[in-house]
C-alpha positions as CSV (number, residue, x, y, z in Angstrom):
1,M,-65.7,-22.4,-61.4
2,T,-62.7,-20.5,-62.6
3,N,-62.8,-17.9,-59.8
4,S,-60.7,-20.2,-57.5
5,I,-57.7,-20.1,-59.8
6,L,-57.7,-16.3,-60.5
7,D,-54.9,-14.2,-59.1
8,E,-55.5,-10.8,-57.6
9,A,-54.0,-8.0,-59.8
10,F,-53.1,-4.4,-59.0
11,D,-52.4,-1.4,-61.2
12,E,-49.3,0.9,-60.9
13,K,-51.1,2.9,-58.2
14,G,-51.7,-0.2,-56.1
15,Q,-55.5,-0.2,-56.9
16,R,-57.1,-3.6,-57.4
17,I,-58.0,-4.4,-61.0
18,S,-59.7,-7.4,-62.6
19,P,-58.1,-10.6,-61.5
20,K,-56.0,-12.7,-63.9
21,L,-55.4,-16.3,-64.6
22,P,-52.0,-17.7,-63.8
23,T,-49.7,-17.4,-66.8
24,H,-49.7,-21.2,-67.3
25,V,-53.5,-21.4,-67.6
26,K,-55.3,-20.3,-70.8
27,N,-58.9,-19.2,-71.3
28,Y,-60.0,-20.9,-74.5
29,L,-63.0,-19.4,-76.3
30,I,-63.9,-22.0,-79.0
31,D,-66.5,-21.7,-81.8
32,I,-68.8,-24.7,-82.4
33,D,-70.1,-24.8,-86.0
34,G,-67.4,-25.3,-88.5
35,T,-64.8,-25.6,-85.8
36,I,-65.6,-28.7,-83.7
37,C,-68.1,-30.1,-86.1
38,D,-69.6,-29.4,-89.5
39,D,-71.0,-25.9,-89.9
40,V,-74.8,-25.9,-89.2
41,P,-76.6,-22.5,-89.6
42,N,-79.0,-21.4,-86.9
43,E,-81.8,-21.6,-89.5
44,E,-81.5,-25.4,-89.4
45,P,-81.5,-26.3,-85.7
46,E,-82.8,-29.8,-86.4
47,R,-79.3,-30.7,-87.7
48,M,-77.5,-29.4,-84.6
49,G,-78.0,-32.6,-82.7
50,L,-77.1,-34.9,-85.6
51,V,-73.6,-33.7,-86.6
52,T,-70.5,-35.7,-85.8
53,P,-67.8,-34.0,-83.8
54,Y,-64.4,-33.7,-85.3
55,P,-62.3,-36.4,-83.5
56,D,-59.2,-34.2,-83.2
57,A,-61.2,-31.4,-81.7
58,L,-62.8,-33.6,-79.1
59,E,-59.4,-35.1,-78.2
60,M,-57.5,-31.7,-78.1
61,L,-60.2,-29.8,-76.1
62,N,-60.5,-32.6,-73.5
63,H,-56.7,-32.6,-73.3
64,W,-56.6,-28.9,-72.6
65,H,-59.3,-29.3,-70.0
66,K,-57.4,-32.1,-68.3
67,E,-54.3,-29.8,-68.2
68,G,-56.3,-27.3,-66.3
69,H,-57.2,-24.8,-69.0
70,V,-60.6,-23.1,-69.1
71,I,-62.8,-24.2,-72.0
72,F,-65.7,-22.0,-73.0
73,F,-67.6,-22.3,-76.2
74,F,-68.4,-19.0,-77.9
75,T,-71.1,-19.6,-80.5
76,S,-73.4,-17.8,-82.8
77,R,-76.1,-20.2,-81.8
78,T,-78.8,-18.5,-79.8
79,E,-80.2,-19.3,-76.3
80,A,-83.0,-21.1,-78.1
81,H,-80.4,-23.7,-79.1
82,R,-79.0,-24.1,-75.6
83,S,-80.6,-27.5,-74.8
84,V,-79.7,-29.2,-78.1
85,T,-76.2,-27.8,-77.9
86,E,-75.5,-28.9,-74.3
87,E,-77.1,-32.3,-74.9
88,W,-74.9,-32.8,-78.0
89,L,-71.7,-31.6,-76.2
90,N,-72.4,-33.9,-73.2
91,R,-73.4,-36.9,-75.4
92,H,-70.1,-36.7,-77.2
93,G,-68.0,-36.3,-74.1
94,F,-66.8,-32.7,-74.4
95,K,-65.3,-31.4,-71.2
96,Y,-66.0,-27.6,-70.8
97,H,-66.7,-24.9,-68.3
98,G,-69.5,-23.0,-70.1
99,I,-71.1,-21.7,-73.2
100,L,-71.5,-18.1,-74.4
101,F,-74.4,-17.9,-76.9
102,G,-75.1,-15.0,-79.3
103,K,-71.7,-14.4,-80.9
104,P,-72.2,-12.0,-83.8
105,R,-72.6,-13.8,-87.1
106,G,-70.5,-13.2,-90.2
107,G,-66.9,-13.5,-89.0
108,N,-64.3,-10.8,-89.5
109,Y,-63.9,-10.5,-85.7
110,H,-61.8,-7.8,-84.2
111,W,-61.5,-8.3,-80.5
112,I,-60.4,-5.3,-78.4
113,D,-59.6,-5.9,-74.7
114,N,-57.3,-4.7,-71.9
115,H,-56.2,-8.3,-71.4
116,I,-53.9,-10.4,-73.6
117,V,-55.8,-11.8,-76.5
118,R,-54.4,-14.4,-78.9
119,A,-56.4,-15.5,-81.9
120,T,-56.1,-18.7,-83.8
121,Q,-58.1,-19.3,-87.0
122,Y,-59.3,-22.9,-87.3
123,K,-58.1,-24.4,-90.6
124,G,-59.3,-28.0,-90.5
125,K,-57.4,-29.7,-87.7
126,F,-56.9,-29.4,-84.0
127,T,-53.2,-29.9,-83.0
128,D,-50.9,-28.5,-80.4
129,L,-50.5,-24.8,-80.8
130,V,-47.1,-23.4,-81.9
131,I,-45.8,-19.9,-81.7
132,E,-45.2,-18.1,-85.1
133,M,-44.6,-14.5,-85.8
134,R,-47.4,-12.9,-87.8
135,E,-48.5,-9.4,-88.8
136,I,-51.2,-8.0,-86.6
137,E,-53.2,-4.7,-86.3
138,V,-52.5,-2.6,-83.3
139,F,-53.5,0.9,-82.1
140,S,-51.2,3.7,-83.3
141,E,-49.2,5.4,-80.6
């Protein structure tokens, strides 16, 4: 799926390292509950197929997909919720490349990676992303 658009990458010694997306393509990891629809806890799976998607989320995610970005959902829902989740996403017309289940619950995420990571907290509306300077935590030198 995304492998065809990955560029080979090499370290300073000329050794192959993990491939990278072209700089104009983004890997979006998007939560489901409370981000693209109302928050439904795993303890109430019967509600997962009934919630209404946020219209701005559906529009923006499908726009990003059309632009060639990679759309993955990263959710605290479990594998037991896969069929209801996929059916719901497809019924409402979400375009996406895959779903990662089992994200740790509780928030306060701190992602450490050797690749560029940008985090955006959802605050009620999907819009175009803008660049702003913010304070971040980094490793001390």
